[in-house]
N, C-alpha and C positions, 0 to 999 in steps of 0.2 A: 125670803123669796130669792134674794141674790144668791144665797148658798145653793138653793135647789137648782137654779138656772145654771150655776157653775158646774154642779154635779152632772147635770144633763149634758153639758158641753164636753166635759171630761169623758163621760161614757161614750159619747158620739165619736170622739177622736180615738179612744181606745179601740172601738169597733172598726174604725177606718184603718188603723194601723194593723189590726189583726187580719182584716180583709186583704190588705196589701201583702202581709207576710205569707198568707195561705194562697193568695190569688195567682191565677194563670196570667199569661201575657195579655189577653184581652181585658181581664179584670183590672190589671194595673194601668193599661192604656186608658181605660174609661176613667179611673181615678185621676190620672194626670190631666186628661182633657177637662174634667170638671174643675180641677184646681186652677188650670190656666184661665178658664172663663170667669171664675168667681173671684180671682185675686189679682187681676191686672192693676198695676200702679198703686198697690197697697204699701204702706210704710211698714217698717220692722215691727213696731208695737201692734199695728193692726193685724199683721200675720200671727204674732204671738197670741193675740186675743182670739183669733179665728181657730187656733189650735190649742186653746186652753193652756197657754204657756208651754206647749210641748212641740212647737214648730221644729225645733232642732232634731227631734226624733224622726220626723218625716224627712227632713233634709238629709239626715244620716242614711236613711234607707235609699233615698234617691241617688245620692252620690255612690253608694255601694253598688247599686244596680247598674249605674252608668259604667263603673269600672269593670264590671263583669261582662257587660253586653255591648260596649261601644264598637267592638270589632265586628259584631254580627249585624249592627244597624237596627237592633230591636227598638222600635218606636223611639229612635234616637232624637228626632226633632222635638217630640213632646217632652222628653227628659231635659233637653237643653233649654226649651222655653220655660219649663217649670223652675229650673235652676236660675235662669235669668231674672225671674220674679223675685227670688230670694236675694240675689246679689245686687239687684238694682234698687232694692227697697231703701228709702231714706231712713236713717237711724237704724240700719240693719247691719252694722259692722260685725256684729257677733256672728251672723250667718256667713259673712265673707271669711272671717277667721276660721270657722269650722270647715268651710270648703277648701281653704288653702292647706289646713292641717293634714287633710287626707290626700294631698297631691292632686287636687282638682285641676289646677292649671296645666300640669303635665299631661293629664288625661285628655283635656280639651285640645291642647296643642297636637296631640297624636291624632285626634279626630280630623283636624284640617289637613293632615298629611296622608290620610288613608286613601288608597286608590279606589277602594270599593265604596267609600262614602259618597252619597249623592251631593249635588251642589247646594241644595236647600239646607241640608244638614251642616255643611261646611260654613255657609253664610250664618246660620244660627250659632254655630260654635264661635265664630269671629265676633258676633254681637255679644256673646257671653264674656269673651275676653275683654271686649270694650267696657263692659260693666266693671270688670276688675280694674282695668287701667284708669277708669274715671274716678276710682276711689282715692287716688293720690299717688305721689311720687314713689313711695316704697313699693306700691303694687305694680307700678310700671317697671320698676327695677327687677321685681320678682319675675315678671314675664320675660324680660330680657335675659336675666340670669338662667332661665330655663331654655335658652336657645330659641326664644320666641321670634326674634327678628328674622332669623333665617327661615323658620317654618312658615311665617306669615308671608314673607317675600316669595318663597317657593310656591305657596298656594296662589298668590296673585299671578305669578308667571305661568302656572300650569292650568289654571282654571279656565273652563270654557263658558262660564256664566258671568254676565256683567254684574249681577247682584253680588255674587261672591267676591269678584274682583274689587267692587266698590267698597265692600265691607273691609277687605284686607287693606286697601289704600287708606281708608279712614283710620284704621287701627294703627298703621305705621305712622301716619301724621300725628296721631295722639301720643304715641310713644316717643316722638321727637320733641314734644313740648313739655317744659317743666321737668326734664329728665336729663340733667347735664352729664351724668355718668355714662349714659348710653346714646346721647344724641348723635355722636359721630359714627357709632355703629349703625344706626338707622340710616344715616346719610350714605355710608358706604354700601349698605344693602340696597338702597335705591339706585345707586350708580350701577351696581351689579345687575340690576333689572333691565337697564337700557339695551343690552344686546339680545334680550330674550326674543323668542319667535312670535309672541302674541302682540299684535299691534295695539290692542286695548291696554295691555300691561305696560307697554312702552309709553303710551300716551299718559297713563296715570302716574308712572314713575317720574316722567319729566314734569308733570304738573306738581307733584308733591315735592320734588327737588326745589321748585321755585319757592315753596313755603319754608322748606327746611334750610336752604342755603343761608338766609339771614340769621338763622338761629345758631348755626355752627360757625358763622363769621368768616372762616378761612376756606377758600375753595381748594379741593383736593385735585392735584394735577391729573389724577387718573380719570377725571370726568371728561377730559378733552376728546380723546379718541372715540369712545363709545357715543358721545354726543354728536360729533361730526358724522359718524357712521349712520346715525338716525336720519340724516339728510338723504340717504339712499331710498327711503321708504316711498312706496306708491300711495300711502294713506295720508291724505292732506291734513287730517286732524293731528297725526303724529308729527308731521313736518311743522305744523303751526306751533305746537308745544316746544319742539326742539329750537325753533327760531326764537321764541319768547324766552327760553332759558338762556340761550346764547346772549340775547340782549341784556338779561339780568346779570350775567357773568362778566359783562364789560366793566363792572365796578370792582372786580376782584383780580387777584394776582395772575389768573390764567388768561387775562385779556390778550396778551401778546401771542401766546400759543394758539389761541382760537383764531385770531386775525391771520396769523401765518398759515394756519391749517386751512382756513377758508380760501385764501389766495392760492394755496397749493392745489386745492381740489378743482380749480378751474382748468388745470392741465393734468388730466388723468395719466397714470403710468401706461406705457404702451402695452404691457402685458395684460392690463385690465380691459383694454379696448379690443382684444382679439375675440371675434365671434366664433362660435363653434361652426365647423364645416357644414355646408348645406347637405352633404351626403348623409349626415346623421339624422336628418329630418325624414319623417315618413311622408312621401309625396301624396299618399291617399288620405292623409288626415289634415283637415283644414286647421290652420293655426293662426292665432293672433300673435304677432311678434311683440314680445315685451321689450321695452327699451333696456339697454344695458344699465345695471345699477349705477355704474360710475357716471353715466350721462345724466341720470336723474339727480345724482348728487351734485354734479357740475352745475346744473340749472338751479338747484336749491341754494348752492353756495353763491352763485351770481345774484340771486334774489336777496339773500341775507346780507350780502355786501352792500347792495343798494339801500336796504332798510337801515343798516348801521350808519352809512354815510349821511343819509338824510337826517338821522337823529343827532349826529354830532360831527361838527367840522373837524374836531380834534381826531376822531376816529378815521374820518375820511383822509386826513393828512397822513396818518400812520399807515393806512392801507396803500396810499400812493407810494410811500417809502418802501413798501414791500413788493413793488412792481405789479400792483393790481391792474394797472392800465394795460400793460403787456399781456397779462393773462386773460383779462376780459376780452381783449381783441382776439386772442386765440380761441376762446369759447364762442365768440361771434361767428367764427369760421367753421364751426362744427356742423356740417350739413347732414350728419347722421341723426341729429336730434334738434328739432326746431325750437323746443322750449329753452334749451341752452342758449341758442342764438338770441331769442327774444329777451330773456332775462338779462343776459350780458349787455345787450344793446340798451335796455332801459337804465341799467346801473351806470354804464359808461356815459350815456347822454347826460345824466345828472352831474357826473364829475366834470364833463366838458363845459357845462353851463356854469358850474360853480368855480372852477379853477382854470384861469386862462392858460397856464402852462400845460395843463392836460389837453385843453382844446387845441393848442398849437401842435403838440406832438401827435395827436390823433389825426389832425388834418394832413400833416406831413406824411404819416405812415399810410393813410388810406388813399391819398390822392383826392383831388377836388370833387370828382364826379361821385365816388362812393361816399365821401364825407357829406356832401349835400344831401344825398339820398338818406343817409343815416340820421342826420339832424332833422330832416323834414318829417320822417315817420319811423322812429326807432323800433316801434312795436311790430311793424310789418316789413322791416327790411329783409328778413329771412325769405320772404315770399319771392322777391325779385332778384335775390342775390345769385350771381352766376359762379361757376366753379373757379374762374380766374380771380374774382373778387374774394372768394372764400380762401383761396390760397394766399392772397396778399395778407389777409388778416391772420391766418395761422402762422405765417412765416415772418410776422412783424418783429422788429428789433427795438421797439420803444423802450427806452431806459432814461427816465427823466433825470437830467443832470443835477448834481449836487445832492441827490438823494441816496441812491445806491449804485455803486460801481460794480457791476457784476454781469455775468452772462448766464444764460440757461445752459 
């Protein structure tokens, strides 16, 4: 009986393979759809049993068709789903080896870089690569050796779909773990994503850097400028991740550069504060004036300084040594951007209440009336501030003795 049943199964599979070989695109699509429905979560041995020990013959046909048609997008999603069933099957290393032998990884990496490929196909291709990466260190290395990190990072930066971006982020995180040969390359790839134009990609890159940073142990100095530039964003979720990453980096050798950078951002360069002439605006077009990016960055820097000072007295003292009090007062006088004034007031008030020397210098620089207004309600001071008071703050000469002897 067993032999008869086996012969029936073999005959069924041979017919299926012949149908595939002679079949048109709709025929092959139907075969793939049936395969996907019937074989989800099957193990390697179960797939072999399903195909009468000839699963490799179907897999070979599948990979060959993918290589021939992936640029055309011919039922690409179904092909990738079917391949994922083979590659994610437990005890199915044989299938993985066969897929790699025919250059499967390179083909799938090309899919995620295709301009004409749709987002769902790219997300499925990334899931397929995740199956490969999950098989172990040597498979992660193979993806990286095939210029995978760059391809995946570019896909994350250019994609317009959150599902695709999330798949790319998860894959980069996986490639950074248990992969000492390439962990630094993943780390640098994530840093390279920080200046990209997609806010979602920026948020995900900063999030993932928080996971990868402890793995690589040493902070790369090239992270400082793009990270501080993230504070120019109008997207609060991106700003949040940037500030969280800055907090994490206080434990690494870039701490001093970040603190100095934050203090410096409180005083934007004059050329960055020049607005375009009104004559360039069309008077007939209603416009919402966006704040200058340097002012958004100034406010975010003041906010970050307050957060860091509250978390660590040691950091607060280092910031004071870098003349943060002088620069916070300068930001408080920026009547072109209320949030800069508000955030700078909140941060300076904390320093005044924590360090008597700061309090004394702030009182002397502001004068009693402005100082009392400031300490009474720092969050709302900008509402009642007049131009004379703003000028007093902008032109302050505070330089706490014994800390730094220098002038602006």
